[in-house]
N, C-alpha and C positions, 0 to 999 in steps of 0.2 A: 261386653255383653250388657252392662248397665246403660252405656250410651245408646245401644241399639234399642233397649226397652223404652228409654226416655223418648227416643225419636219416634218409635211406633205409637207411643201415647200421644205425642203432639199431632201426628198425622191423624190418629183416630179422633182426637178432639176437633181438629179442623174439619174432618169429614162429617162428624156428627153435627157440627154447626152449619156446614155448607149445604148438605142435602135437603134438610127441611127448608133452608133459606131459598134454594132453587125451586122447590115445590111451591113455595109461597109466591115467588116471582111469576110463575106460570098462572097462578090464580089472579095476580095483578092484571094480566092481559084482559081478563073479563071485566074486572073492576073499572079499568081505565077506558073502557068504551064509553063510559059516562064522564064528561069533563069534570075535573076536580072541583071547580067552582059550583057545579050542580050537585055533585055527590055530598059536599059539605056546605051546602047553601046556608043552613041555619047557623052553623058554627061560624062561618065567615061573616055573616050578617051581624052577629053579636060582637065579634071581635072588631069589626069595622066601626060599629056604634061606640064600643067602649074605649077604643084607643084612637080612632081617627075621626070621631064625631059623626060617623055615618057618611063621611065624604070620600072615603077611599074607593078606588077603582081597581078592578082586576087587571093586572098586567101579565099576559101570558108569556111563557118562556118556550124555548124550543123543545123542552122535555114535557111529556104528558104528565110526568110525576110531580111537577111543581108549578106553582103560580105565585106571583107577588101581589101584595095589596099596598097601594100607595095613594097619597093625597097631596096635591100641590099646597094645600092649606096647612098640612102637617108634614112638611118636607123633611123634618128632622127625625122622622120615624119611617121605617119600612118593615113590612111583615112578609115573611116567606113561608109558604106551606109546602111540605115535601112528603109524598106518600110512597111507601115501599113496604112490601111483604105484609100488608094489612095494617101497618102502623102509620100514624100521622104525626109528623114532627113540625113544630111551629117555631120559627126563628123571629125574634124581634131585635131590630137595631134601633138604638135611640141615641141621638146626639144632643148634648146640652152644654153650652159654653165651651164649645170646641173639644169636648171630651165625649167619647162614644162608649156605650155599653152594649153588650149583646146578651140576650136571654134566650134559652132554648128549652123546649119541653116536648116530650114525646108521649102520645096517647096510643096505647096498645089496643089490639083487637078492634079495629075500626073499619072492618070490611063492610058491614051492614049496620051502621049506627042509626038508631032511631032518633026522632026529634029530641026526645028527652036526653039521650046519650050526648047529642051534640050540644044541647044547652048546658048540661052538667060540665062537659069538657071546656066549653067556652068560658063559663063562669069561673072555673078553677084556674084557667090560664089568666084571665083578666085580674083576678084577685092577686095572684102571685106576681104578675107583670107590673101591676101598679105599685106594689111594695118595692120591687127592684128599681123602678123608675124614680120613685120618691127618694130612695136611698142614694141613687146616682146623682140626682139634682143637689141633694144636701152635700154630697162629697165634692161635686164640681164647684160648689159655692164656698168650699173651704172647711168642711167638717170631716176630716179624714177618718175619724173613728167609725163613720158609717160604712166605710168600705169593707169592714170586716164581715158585713152581712152579705156581701156580693158573692154568690156562688155560681159555678158553671154547671149546667145540666149535662148529663152524659159522662161525668167523671167515672173512670173505670174503678170498680170496687176491687179490693184486694183478692177476693175469692172468685172474680170473674174468670171463667175458663179462657177467655180471649187473651188474658195476660200471659198465659202459658205460650200461646201462639206468638205473641209479640216478642217474648224472650227468645224464641227460636231464631229470630233475625238479628239478635243483639251483636253478634260477632261480625256481621257484614259491614263493609265500609259504606259511606253515604253514596258513593258512586255505584256500588253494587245494588243498593236499595233503589236508587233511581233507575238503574238498568232493568230491574224487575218491572217497574211501571212502563218503561219504554218497550220492554219485551211484550207486555200485554197490549200496549197501544198499537204496535205494528201488526199484531194479529187482528185486532178489532177493526183496523182501517184497511185491511188488505184488499177488500172489494170496493173501496171507495166510500165506505161508511164515514159520515162526518165526525170530526173531532168531538163536537158537542155530544153526539149520541154515545160515543165510546166513553168519554170521561164522566158522563152521567149514568153510566151503567152501574147499578147497585153493587155488583161484585167488584168492579173497578174501584169505586169509591171506598168500599170496605177495605180493599187491599191498601189503598193510599193511606187511609187512617191507621191501619195496623202498622204500617212502616213509618208513620209519623212524618209524612212528606206533604209538600204542596205540589200540585201538578205543574205549575209554571217552571219550577226548578228542574223537574224531570224532563219537560219539553225542551228547555234550553240545552240540557246535556245532550239530548237526542239530536237536536238541530245542529249544534256546534261540533259534536264529535262523531255523529253518524251512527247508522244501524250496526256496523261492524263492531263498534265499541261496546254495544250492549252484549254481544256474544262473547267478546273478549273478557268482560267483567264476570259473566255468569258461567263461562266454561270451567268445568271442574268443581262447581259448587257441591256442597254436601247432598247426597242422594235423597235425604229426607226433605231438604228444602226444595229440591227439584220436584219431588212428588207433590209437595204443597203447591208449587207453582203450576203444575199440571192441573190440579184440582181447581185452582183459582182462574186459570186461563181458559179452561175448557168451555165455560159458559159463553165466552166471546165468540165461539164458533157457531153459535145459534142465533137466529134472528129474533125479533121481538115476539113472534108467535111460537118460539121454541122449535123452529124448523132448522135443519142443518144449512149452513151457508158454505158453499163449496170452496170458494176462494179463501175464506178465513180458515176453514178446516185444513186446506193444503198448507197455508202459512203456519198454522199451529204446529204441524209435523215438521215443516222445514226449519222453523225456529228452534225447536227442541233438538233437531239433528245438528244444528250449528253449535249446540252446547254439549254434545256428546250422547244424545239419546235418540236412537233410531225409532221408527214407527212401532216396531214390535215392543221395544222397551217401554215406550209411552203407554201403549195399549195394555201391556202387562201390569204396569203400575196402577193405572186407573181401575182395571178389573180387580186387582187385589184390594184396593180401597173400597170399592163397591161391594165386594164379597164380604169384607170385614163388617161393613155397615149392615148387610143383610143378616149376617150371623148374630149381630147384636140387636136386631129388630128395628133398625132405623131406616129401612128401605121398604 
């Protein structure tokens, strides 16, 4: 009984986090009609000036959610901007004397940033990034005591509810955790959607981080051992974990405009059928989670 209550609590926390997350992704569709480099033009201009001497150029990626800023004259630095659910995350990579540092900072509630908001955010990032870069240079030159000041943004706080979700996967083997990502991948690519599109899906990335994996390892397992191995690894997994997987994989059945994608939806049900959950069981689980969220006012 205690185990069941803990399981329900984990599913509730995941659903509580996922539903607002999905709602924000839909809002992103409108935001991203404006290219990222235009939406954050002031911010990018100031970052470019402060770190790349104004010589940086926008390098577009295959994802609308991110762009890179790079200069041949400052080739030891690269800046990546990633936008999701109304938040802007900035990554800086800086190499000095063959040693590389990474710095990351997220700015929240950036759907409609004013010029002043962008200036404040840019100045904050520049101030912190320059401190990190200076400490890194001193460390690379042989003053190791400086490394104590190096911190990594995004470190999970002990009271972060996501830590409860992460703990739910603790008893799975690494092959089983990789199989979860392979499971989501075969659903997302069922209609020919590109690998880049699927692995840059925010829900996919979130699951990857939660499991503590890198996609290249998951892809190697899928390629070398095949799709059947995914289902062998996940067949008979705990029903609570299966419900969490349903909640995480379901967004992959929708296209970028949140419309149903028929082939991916069919693959979604087929895949769960291969691990012991028929269409009715899947629908019942999803409906129970949605009903629970509605009762608690999260829908």
